[in-house]
Backbone bond lengths (Angstrom), bond angles and torsions (degrees), N, CA, C in turn:
res aa  C-N    CA-C-N  psi(-1)  N-CA   C-N-CA  omega(-1)  CA-C   N-CA-C  phi
1 X - - - 1.371 - - 1.556 112.96 -
2 X 1.345 116.37 148.86 1.345 117.65 -178.02 1.642 106.74 -83.13
3 X 1.310 117.96 -26.93 1.440 122.85 177.19 1.432 109.90 -160.18
4 X 1.353 121.69 156.69 1.469 125.19 -178.75 1.555 103.67 -119.51
5 X 1.259 122.15 102.16 1.473 125.75 179.87 1.546 104.61 -61.32
6 X 1.310 117.97 144.58 1.469 123.97 176.62 1.566 111.47 -53.23
7 X 1.364 113.13 -38.02 1.421 114.28 178.51 1.535 119.79 -64.94
8 X 1.331 112.66 -14.06 1.493 121.37 177.40 1.463 113.31 -102.47
9 X 1.341 118.17 7.71 1.457 119.63 -178.38 1.549 115.10 -58.36
10 X 1.336 109.87 -47.19 1.548 116.13 179.78 1.564 112.33 -60.57
11 X 1.340 114.20 -33.24 1.497 118.09 175.83 1.404 111.45 -72.73
12 X 1.324 123.19 -37.62 1.394 122.20 175.45 1.536 115.08 -70.14
13 X 1.399 116.35 -31.98 1.366 119.49 173.93 1.487 113.08 -65.41
14 X 1.454 112.30 -36.81 1.471 115.28 179.39 1.557 111.08 -67.58
15 X 1.328 118.75 -31.47 1.446 123.04 174.77 1.552 110.74 -63.96
16 X 1.387 114.19 -45.86 1.419 118.04 178.79 1.499 114.09 -56.99
17 X 1.379 113.91 -41.61 1.433 120.90 -175.79 1.523 110.70 -70.15
18 X 1.274 117.13 -19.40 1.467 124.53 175.18 1.493 112.03 -88.87
19 X 1.304 119.17 -1.05 1.434 122.66 179.06 1.532 116.20 89.62
20 X 1.339 115.99 12.67 1.506 117.56 -177.82 1.531 104.42 -89.56
21 X 1.324 115.47 136.93 1.405 122.93 174.34 1.534 111.16 -71.45
22 X 1.365 119.16 129.92 1.447 113.15 178.34 1.532 103.45 -125.89
23 X 1.336 113.83 131.82 1.491 120.15 -178.81 1.484 110.53 -126.38
24 X 1.330 117.81 155.04 1.383 121.64 176.66 1.560 111.67 -131.63
25 X 1.313 117.46 151.49 1.472 120.68 -178.40 1.585 105.35 -77.97
26 X 1.337 110.27 126.82 1.517 115.23 178.52 1.494 113.81 -64.26
27 X 1.396 119.33 -35.76 1.446 120.82 178.59 1.405 111.86 -128.35
28 X 1.352 117.65 111.40 1.446 117.94 -178.39 1.544 113.69 -69.46
29 X 1.346 114.69 -15.83 1.513 113.59 176.60 1.467 111.70 -67.63
30 X 1.282 123.74 -14.55 1.486 123.89 177.47 1.484 109.44 -69.00
31 X 1.327 117.65 -35.87 1.502 121.76 -178.36 1.525 109.73 -67.14
32 X 1.384 116.61 -45.82 1.422 114.59 177.55 1.604 112.06 -69.05
33 X 1.302 116.28 -30.74 1.400 124.01 179.99 1.551 109.52 -58.79
34 X 1.399 114.71 -54.17 1.443 123.87 175.74 1.495 113.04 -57.80
35 X 1.286 118.49 -39.86 1.503 124.34 176.37 1.513 113.01 -63.51
36 X 1.363 113.72 -41.27 1.477 116.75 178.83 1.554 111.49 -70.43
37 X 1.356 116.61 -39.44 1.373 119.75 -179.40 1.553 111.81 -62.72
38 X 1.328 115.49 -39.43 1.395 119.13 -179.19 1.610 114.50 -90.68
39 X 1.338 111.25 1.83 1.406 119.34 -178.56 1.571 112.96 48.75
40 X 1.323 114.49 52.43 1.485 121.56 177.52 1.495 114.47 -102.25
41 X 1.238 117.77 148.06 1.564 121.66 171.34 1.491 109.23 -73.24
42 X 1.328 117.09 154.13 1.448 121.86 176.60 1.456 109.81 -80.06
43 X 1.405 115.28 117.86 1.464 120.19 171.35 1.514 102.29 -146.68
44 X 1.438 113.47 161.17 1.494 119.05 177.87 1.472 109.23 -57.22
45 X 1.363 117.82 -44.59 1.498 120.22 -174.36 1.559 111.75 -66.69
46 X 1.348 114.91 -32.82 1.479 119.22 177.93 1.482 108.28 -74.10
47 X 1.404 121.30 -31.17 1.425 123.25 -179.68 1.492 107.35 -65.43
48 X 1.376 118.29 -40.54 1.400 117.34 -178.14 1.446 112.63 -69.22
49 X 1.332 117.79 -35.14 1.514 119.38 179.64 1.625 107.47 -69.09
50 X 1.282 115.39 -39.86 1.571 118.80 179.78 1.589 107.32 -66.78
51 X 1.315 118.91 -39.87 1.476 117.83 177.78 1.467 113.90 -63.82
52 X 1.361 116.83 -34.22 1.456 125.56 178.96 1.565 107.87 -67.98
53 X 1.296 120.81 -25.17 1.452 123.38 -176.60 1.508 110.52 -89.42
54 X 1.371 121.37 -8.65 1.461 117.47 -171.51 1.620 103.08 -91.17
55 X 1.220 114.56 146.60 1.454 124.89 -179.64 1.563 110.03 -57.90
56 X 1.253 117.65 143.71 1.574 123.81 178.49 1.459 111.65 -56.50
57 X 1.305 123.41 -37.17 1.454 128.04 179.80 1.573 113.05 -56.85
58 X 1.263 119.29 -19.32 1.514 123.15 -177.70 1.579 108.75 -89.68
59 X 1.300 116.72 -2.47 1.474 119.24 178.52 1.501 109.31 -107.79
60 X 1.335 114.05 147.34 1.511 119.69 177.94 1.502 104.76 -121.98
61 X 1.414 115.14 134.24 1.392 122.20 170.96 1.539 112.80 -76.23
62 X 1.319 116.46 125.82 1.454 115.58 -176.24 1.487 112.37 -95.70
63 X 1.330 117.94 158.36 1.457 123.05 175.28 1.530 105.86 -117.23
64 X 1.327 111.93 168.94 1.494 115.89 177.19 1.491 109.57 -66.66
65 X 1.285 125.12 -36.51 1.486 129.05 176.37 1.478 109.73 -60.15
66 X 1.294 116.36 -41.25 1.513 120.72 -177.68 1.523 110.50 -64.55
67 X 1.472 110.85 -44.35 1.501 116.32 -179.55 1.498 115.62 -63.06
68 X 1.376 114.71 -41.22 1.433 124.13 -176.50 1.632 101.71 -66.44
69 X 1.251 119.87 -51.56 1.504 123.46 -176.11 1.554 108.74 -58.78
70 X 1.267 114.79 -41.49 1.440 118.79 -173.29 1.512 110.92 -67.78
71 X 1.423 114.33 -36.83 1.505 121.76 175.10 1.448 109.01 -63.07
72 X 1.361 117.07 -44.70 1.475 115.43 -175.17 1.460 110.71 -68.89
73 X 1.316 118.54 -36.20 1.458 123.38 176.52 1.484 116.84 -59.61
74 X 1.353 113.17 -39.35 1.483 124.15 176.94 1.466 108.11 -66.99
75 X 1.322 120.45 -37.14 1.482 126.12 -178.95 1.561 106.19 -67.85
76 X 1.281 113.01 -43.64 1.499 115.50 -179.48 1.510 111.11 -66.50
77 X 1.282 118.35 -38.26 1.474 121.81 179.30 1.517 108.40 -64.32
78 X 1.278 117.60 -40.40 1.390 121.45 177.65 1.620 112.52 -61.60
79 X 1.266 115.22 -46.19 1.507 119.70 175.71 1.508 107.01 -59.99
80 X 1.391 122.11 -44.11 1.379 123.49 -177.74 1.504 114.88 -63.85
81 X 1.414 116.73 -36.84 1.483 119.04 177.52 1.534 106.46 -68.86
82 X 1.250 120.51 -47.41 1.480 119.55 179.42 1.457 114.72 -59.28
83 X 1.307 117.94 -39.35 1.542 123.67 174.45 1.483 109.79 -61.60
84 X 1.285 119.30 -41.52 1.481 124.16 -179.38 1.482 111.59 -67.43
85 X 1.408 116.60 -41.74 1.510 118.81 177.97 1.549 108.33 -68.78
86 X 1.292 119.58 -30.98 1.499 114.50 -179.06 1.461 109.12 -78.91
87 X 1.380 120.00 -30.00 1.510 120.48 175.85 1.567 109.59 -65.72
88 X 1.296 117.05 -37.90 1.455 119.15 179.97 1.536 107.26 -63.87
89 X 1.344 118.91 -47.58 1.432 124.49 -179.24 1.531 108.82 -62.61
90 X 1.253 117.84 -38.45 1.428 122.61 -173.42 1.562 110.67 -61.76
91 X 1.301 112.03 -37.65 1.510 117.78 -179.47 1.509 115.09 -61.85
92 X 1.320 117.09 -22.91 1.443 118.84 -177.01 1.533 111.84 -101.18
93 X 1.368 116.50 5.56 1.436 117.99 178.78 1.455 118.06 -87.29
94 X 1.289 121.76 159.80 1.381 127.23 171.12 1.591 110.62 -68.90
95 X 1.292 119.83 162.03 1.526 123.92 -177.51 1.574 109.13 -59.15
96 X 1.331 116.24 -38.54 1.448 118.24 -179.42 1.592 109.52 -70.74
97 X 1.284 114.54 -40.51 1.521 118.11 176.47 1.597 113.86 -63.71
98 X 1.322 111.01 -35.79 1.437 118.94 178.29 1.447 109.92 -60.27
99 X 1.379 118.84 -44.79 1.431 123.14 -175.17 1.604 108.23 -63.56
100 X 1.315 117.36 -32.97 1.415 118.50 178.87 1.513 112.07 -70.01
101 X 1.423 115.14 -36.54 1.438 119.65 -177.22 1.563 113.66 -78.27
102 X 1.330 118.09 -26.29 1.494 122.04 -176.56 1.522 113.20 -49.37
103 X 1.288 120.83 -46.31 1.503 117.41 -173.53 1.601 109.67 -69.21
104 X 1.312 115.44 -32.61 1.487 114.27 177.23 1.490 110.11 -69.86
105 X 1.276 122.21 -39.76 1.488 124.10 177.84 1.589 107.55 -63.05
106 X 1.300 116.77 -41.91 1.469 120.18 -178.38 1.530 108.40 -64.94
107 X 1.306 116.66 -43.56 1.469 121.60 -178.28 1.625 109.28 -62.24
108 X 1.272 115.36 -39.36 1.493 119.74 176.82 1.516 109.74 -60.76
109 X 1.397 114.39 -45.18 1.432 121.86 -178.44 1.550 109.65 -58.37
110 X 1.363 113.71 -44.99 1.499 114.73 -178.57 1.573 111.49 -69.27
111 X 1.344 115.65 -32.15 1.466 120.01 -179.93 1.615 107.11 -67.94
112 X 1.364 112.86 -42.01 1.473 115.59 -178.25 1.583 108.17 -67.71
113 X 1.276 121.54 -32.78 1.441 123.98 174.43 1.581 112.56 -64.67
114 X 1.280 113.85 -45.56 1.438 118.73 177.24 1.517 113.18 -59.08
115 X 1.374 116.81 -47.14 1.434 122.91 -178.54 1.535 107.40 -66.16
116 X 1.319 121.37 -42.37 1.424 121.69 172.80 1.450 115.13 -58.28
117 X 1.291 123.85 -36.12 1.417 126.87 171.95 1.497 111.42 -64.62
118 X 1.334 117.71 -44.88 1.433 119.57 177.92 1.536 110.76 -57.82
119 X 1.284 113.55 -42.66 1.510 119.85 -177.36 1.528 107.24 -67.46
120 X 1.265 117.27 -42.72 1.556 117.34 177.70 1.518 110.12 -60.14
121 X 1.388 117.08 -44.52 1.474 119.20 -178.04 1.531 110.12 -61.27
122 X 1.279 117.54 -41.71 1.457 125.33 -178.71 1.647 106.86 -67.56
123 X 1.247 120.95 -38.03 1.389 125.23 175.36 1.481 111.20 -63.26
124 X 1.307 117.91 -48.56 1.521 121.30 178.01 1.505 109.81 -60.52
125 X 1.267 117.29 -43.82 1.421 121.12 -177.54 1.602 108.90 -62.56
126 X 1.346 116.61 -37.48 1.449 118.62 177.97 1.547 113.34 -71.65
127 X 1.339 120.27 -29.78 1.401 121.18 178.81 1.423 120.74 -92.93
128 X 1.361 113.23 -16.43 1.497 122.27 -178.84 1.509 111.99 -51.97
129 X 1.439 119.94 -44.35 1.416 118.97 179.92 1.458 114.10 -67.88
130 X 1.379 119.95 -25.17 1.428 127.45 179.28 1.539 110.95 -67.39
131 X 1.314 112.31 -47.70 1.502 117.97 -172.52 1.503 114.43 -90.63
132 X 1.344 114.29 -5.79 1.424 121.58 172.78 1.433 110.36 82.94
């Protein structure tokens, strides 16, 4: 795969549980580079041919733990972006409007902390077998 959208994480996990190897391309820029070099239009069929022409070393085999962690990190990044957008808007508001916005910002901060805790728990679970 050139990428695994978060919405397809469960499907990829299902494949892994059935014993199918799932790999993703480490650098998506390689795909566009190959396309440019060969002067090919972007189509799904061409993408497959291009992926087949890229060396094995550029692909990474994924695990269920990796996919779960990746989905959680993407969720945290989404919360972080929303939080930053609200903070930027908050700066331009009047004091009365800021008071209305404060609970929403606080709620996002709590959600980001919860997600960070979940990520930390998953990370500890992943490294516990390594450190004994």
